[in-house]
C-alpha positions in Angstrom: -33.3 -32.1 65.5 -32.0 -28.5 65.3 -31.0 -27.1 62.0 -27.9 -29.1 60.6 -25.2 -27.1 59.4 -22.2 -28.0 56.6 -19.0 -29.5 58.3 -17.0 -28.2 54.9 -18.9 -26.8 52.0 -18.3 -28.2 48.3 -19.6 -27.1 45.4 -23.3 -27.2 45.6 -24.3 -30.1 43.5 -22.2 -31.9 46.2 -25.4 -31.9 48.4 -27.6 -33.5 46.0 -29.6 -36.9 46.9 -31.1 -39.5 44.5 -33.8 -40.8 46.3 -34.9 -44.5 45.0 -38.0 -46.1 45.6 -38.0 -49.2 47.9 -37.0 -51.4 44.9 -33.8 -48.9 44.5 -35.5 -47.5 40.7 -36.0 -44.2 40.2 -39.0 -42.4 40.9 -38.2 -40.5 38.1 -35.6 -39.8 35.5 -36.7 -36.9 33.4 -36.6 -35.0 35.7 -34.1 -37.2 37.9 -35.8 -38.1 41.3 -33.0 -35.9 43.6 -33.1 -33.5 46.5 -31.3 -31.2 48.3 -29.4 -33.8 51.0 -31.3 -31.4 53.8 -34.8 -33.2 52.9 -33.0 -36.3 52.3 -31.6 -35.9 55.5 -35.0 -35.5 57.1 -36.3 -38.2 55.2 -34.3 -40.3 57.2 -34.7 -39.0 60.5 -38.3 -39.6 60.1 -37.4 -43.0 59.4 -39.0 -42.7 55.9 -35.6 -43.8 53.9 -32.7 -45.5 54.4 -29.3 -44.2 53.3 -27.7 -46.3 50.9 -24.5 -44.6 50.2 -22.8 -40.9 51.4 -21.0 -38.0 49.8 -17.9 -39.4 51.6 -16.3 -36.9 54.1 -19.1 -34.4 54.1 -21.0 -34.1 57.6 -23.8 -32.3 58.9 -23.8 -31.4 62.4 -26.0 -30.1 65.1 -25.0 -29.8 69.0 -25.2 -33.5 69.7 -24.9 -35.3 66.0 -22.6 -35.8 63.3 -24.9 -37.2 60.0 -22.8 -37.8 56.7 -24.1 -35.8 53.9 -26.6 -38.9 52.0 -25.7 -39.3 48.2 -28.3 -41.6 47.7 -31.4 -42.5 49.6 -34.0 -45.5 49.3 -37.5 -44.9 50.6 -38.3 -47.7 53.2 -42.1 -47.8 52.1 -43.2 -48.5 48.1 -44.3 -45.8 46.1 -47.1 -47.2 43.7 -46.0 -46.2 40.2 -49.1 -45.4 37.7 -48.5 -47.9 34.7 -50.2 -45.1 32.4 -48.2 -41.8 32.7 -49.9 -38.3 32.7 -50.4 -37.2 29.3 -48.8 -33.5 29.3 -46.4 -32.0 26.7 -43.2 -33.2 28.6 -44.2 -36.9 28.3 -45.4 -36.4 24.7 -41.6 -35.2 24.1 -39.9 -38.1 25.8 -42.2 -40.7 24.2 -41.0 -39.2 20.8 -37.1 -38.7 22.0 -37.7 -34.4 21.0 -37.7 -35.8 17.5 -40.1 -34.2 15.1 -42.0 -37.1 14.3 -42.2 -35.9 10.3 -38.4 -34.5 9.3 -36.9 -37.1 12.0 -34.7 -33.9 13.6 -34.2 -33.5 17.5 -34.7 -30.4 18.8 -34.7 -28.5 22.0 -38.2 -28.6 24.1 -38.9 -25.1 22.9 -38.5 -25.4 19.6 -40.9 -28.3 19.8 -44.6 -28.6 19.3 -47.4 -31.0 18.8 -48.7 -32.0 16.0 -52.5 -33.7 15.7 -52.7 -36.4 13.0 -55.9 -36.0 12.6 -56.6 -32.1 12.8 -59.1 -30.8 15.3 -60.5 -29.3 12.6 -61.8 -32.7 11.1 -62.4 -33.7 14.6 -59.3 -35.2 15.7 -58.9 -34.8 19.6 -56.1 -34.1 21.8 -55.1 -37.9 23.0 -52.2 -39.8 22.9 -53.1 -41.6 19.7 -53.5 -38.6 17.8 -50.6 -36.4 18.8 -46.9 -36.2 17.7 -43.9 -34.1 18.1 -43.1 -31.7 15.5 -41.1 -29.2 15.0 -42.6 -25.6 14.3 -41.2 -25.8 10.3 -43.1 -28.6 9.6 -46.3 -28.5 11.9 -46.8 -25.1 9.8 -46.2 -27.0 6.9 -48.7 -29.7 7.3 -51.3 -27.1 9.0 -54.6 -29.0 8.7 -53.8 -31.4 6.6 -54.3 -35.4 8.1 -51.0 -37.2 7.9 -50.2 -39.1 5.3 -50.2 -43.1 6.1 -50.2 -44.0 2.4 -46.4 -45.5 2.7 -45.4 -43.6 -0.1 -42.0 -42.3 0.8 -40.7 -38.6 0.2 -44.4 -37.4 1.3 -43.8 -34.3 3.5 -46.5 -35.5 5.8 -46.0 -39.2 6.5 -45.1 -39.2 10.0 -42.2 -41.7 11.3 -44.8 -43.6 14.0 -48.4 -44.0 14.7 -48.6 -42.1 17.9 -49.7 -44.2 21.2 -49.5 -44.0 25.0 -46.0 -45.2 26.6 -46.0 -47.1 29.5 -44.6 -45.1 32.3 -41.2 -47.6 32.5 -40.6 -47.0 28.5 -40.8 -43.0 29.7 -38.2 -43.8 32.7 -35.9 -45.7 30.4 -36.2 -43.1 27.8 -35.8 -40.4 30.4 -32.2 -41.8 31.2 -30.7 -40.6 27.9 -31.5 -37.0 28.6 -29.9 -36.8 32.2 -27.4 -33.9 31.9 -23.9 -35.0 32.5 -23.6 -33.7 35.9 -26.2 -36.0 37.1 -24.7 -39.2 35.0 -21.4 -38.6 37.0 -23.1 -38.3 40.2 -25.4 -41.2 40.0 -25.3 -43.3 37.2 -23.8 -46.0 38.7 -27.2 -46.0 40.9 -29.5 -46.2 37.5 -28.2 -49.3 36.1 -27.8 -48.1 32.4 -27.6 -51.6 30.8 -30.4 -53.1 32.7 -34.0 -53.2 31.7 -36.6 -51.6 33.7 -39.2 -53.7 34.3 -43.1 -53.2 35.8 
């Protein structure tokens, strides 16, 4: 197949394509599983995916073919998604919904860090059940003190919750809440906003 050239040129965002698993669930939500439409055309051409929806009257052309620009594709073969997510900064922030677990305020990712509930100085490890999202001021205030689970309200070091390992499906649900408005406008009808995502 020769390189396709767009017959018309809408805004660049119009050439994005949502990739769904074969069960019509997104592969990820934060970031959303979106690829350039050229990659989607390649996947369809190689029989790896089916076109579910196109961008209306936008087309790619080769000398012998006219191809509608895909807006949503679904993979032909199911991609297994691990039920236990990767332990990383992004997953921790998403689990805690970008909220400091000490002061309760929501922050941008660059204004957050993570806190060891049991400080490393006291033998705490960097694992799911010992890490909470924390803003920089609260982290500086807590320093190397252990979290206060005494139940006393007003304690500056009392976490809002006990940390734990989330499931991948909990993170998929959480990711939907943080989609950019343009992604929500373009693909929201395919993300089942009111439906429960089940493993």
